[in-house]
N, C-alpha and C positions, 0 to 999 in steps of 0.2 A: 085557538087550540082546538076548539070543538069543530070548527069548520075544516081543519086539517084532517080530523078523524072522518068526517063526512065525505071529504074529497077522496080519501084513501078507500073508504068503503065503496064509493061510486066507481073508482077505477078497478077495484077487485071484481065488482059485479060485471063491468065491461070486459075485463079479461076473461072471465068465465064464459061470457056470451060469445066472444070472438073465437075462443078455443073450441067451443061446442059446434060452431057452424063451419069450421075449417074443413075443407074437402081435400084430402091428401090424394094426389094423383102423380105417383112417381113414374116417369117415363125413362126410357133408356137413352135419352139425348145426352150428348157429351157436355161436360162442364165448360162453359165459356166465361162465366162471370162468378165472382165470389164476394160476399160481404162478411165482415167479422164484427161482432159486438163483444167488447171486453169491459171489465171494471178496472179503471185506471189504478186503483190501490192494490190490485191483485197481481198485475203483470208488470215485470220490470224489463223484460227483453221483448221489444216491439218488432224486431226484425225477423223473429221466427215465423211470423205470419206472412211477411213479404217473401221469405224463402219458400214457405209452403206454397204460396200462390205460384211462384216460379216453377216449383216441382210439379204442380198441377197443370202447367202450361197455360196459366191465366195471364192475359195481357195486362199491363199496368193500368191502362184506362178502364179495364173491366173489374178492377179490384178496389175495394173501399173498406177501410177500418173506421169504426166509430167507437168512442169511449164514453164511459159514464163515470161521473164523480159525485159523491155525496156532498162535497164542498161546493157551495154555490159561488164562492169568491175566488177560487183558484183559477189561474191561467195555465192551460196546458197547450203549449205551442207545438208539441210534437205530433199533434193529431190533426187530421183533416177536420174532424168535427168532435167536439167534446160537449156532452150535455149533462144536465143535472135535474133535480126534482122540480125546479121552477119552470122547466120546459114542458111540463105536463099540466093540463087543466083537468076539469071535471069530465067524467065519462070518457077518459082516454083521449081527450082533445090534445093536439100538439100545437104548442105556441112557437116553436122554433122552425123556421122555414127549411134550414139545412137538414134538420132531423126528419121533417116531413118528406123531403126529397129522397133521403135514404130509405125511408119506409116504403115509399111508392116505387122504388126501383125493383124490377123483377129479376133478382139474382137467380142464377141456376142453383146456387147453394148459399146458405147462410150458416156461419159457425158462431154459436153462442158460447164463448169461452170465458165463463165466470162461474164462481161457486157460491157467492153470497146470494142470499135469498132477498133480493130487492124487487119490489113491485114494478118499478120503472123498467128494470132490465127485462123482466118477464113480459111487460107490455110491449117493449121494443121487439122482442123476438116474435111474439104472437101477432103483432100488427104488421110485421114485414110481409111483403108480397113475394118472398123467396119461394121457389118451387120445392126445395128440399131444405129442411131445417135440421142442423146437426148441433148437438151440444154434449157437454159432459154431464155426468150424473148429478141431478139436482133434486130438490124436494118436490118440485112440481113436474111430473113427467108428461104432462099434456101438451106442452108448448113445442117440443121438438119431435121430429119424425124419426130421427136416428139418434140414439143416446149411446155414447161411448163411455164406459165406466173407467175413468182415470182421474187422477188428482191433477191440480193445476201445474204442479212442478214436474209432472211426468209427460211432458209434451211429446217426447219421442214415442212413447207408448200410444198416445192419442193419434199421432201422425201415422204410425204403422197400422193401427186399427182402421183409421180413416181410409187409407189407401186400399186396405183389404175389402172393406165394405163398398167403396166406390167402384172397385173392380167387379165385385159381385153384381152390383146394380148397373154395370156397363156404363158408367159415367166418365171413364177415362179413355183417352185415345190409346190405340194399340201399341204405340211407340214405347210405352212404359213397361 
C-alpha cells in the first residue's frame, strides 16, 4: 500500500514535468488523423466518435479510440485497446506495448473525452504526441490545448463547439 502511494506521487511528479516542457505549436494544417481517449465507465455510446471522425473526413485507418478502465480484471472486447492502472509503472513508464504505440502516434488531434479525475487518464493525454489536444472541462487545465466546456452527456454541444474552433484554427477542409 505504501509503494502504491509512492508510485502515484512519482507519476504525479512526472505529469507535472511533461506538462511544463510541452511546446504548443498549433499550425493551420488540415486534420488527417484523430485519436480519442475515453473512460469506459463514463461512455455508453461508442459510435458517436466514429461518426464524428466521419464528419471530420478522417479515414478509418487514421482514427483510433483507446479506453481506460479502473477494473483490472474486466474484458472490454468493444475496444481496439483498453488499459488500466497496471499498465503504468513508476515515473510514467508504460508497460503495455499497444498503449505505448498509441502514445507515440503523432495524431493531428487528440480528444480527451472523460470527466473523472484519474491520474492515468491525465498521463495518457499529456504523454500523447498529438499536435492538438482537445478536452472537456476538467480539474487540471494544463494537459489540453483546447478546452470545451461541456458535460459528458452533451456531446452535440461538444461537437458543435469543436467544429467552430477547428474552423477558426483552419483545421477543416473547405468542403464543410
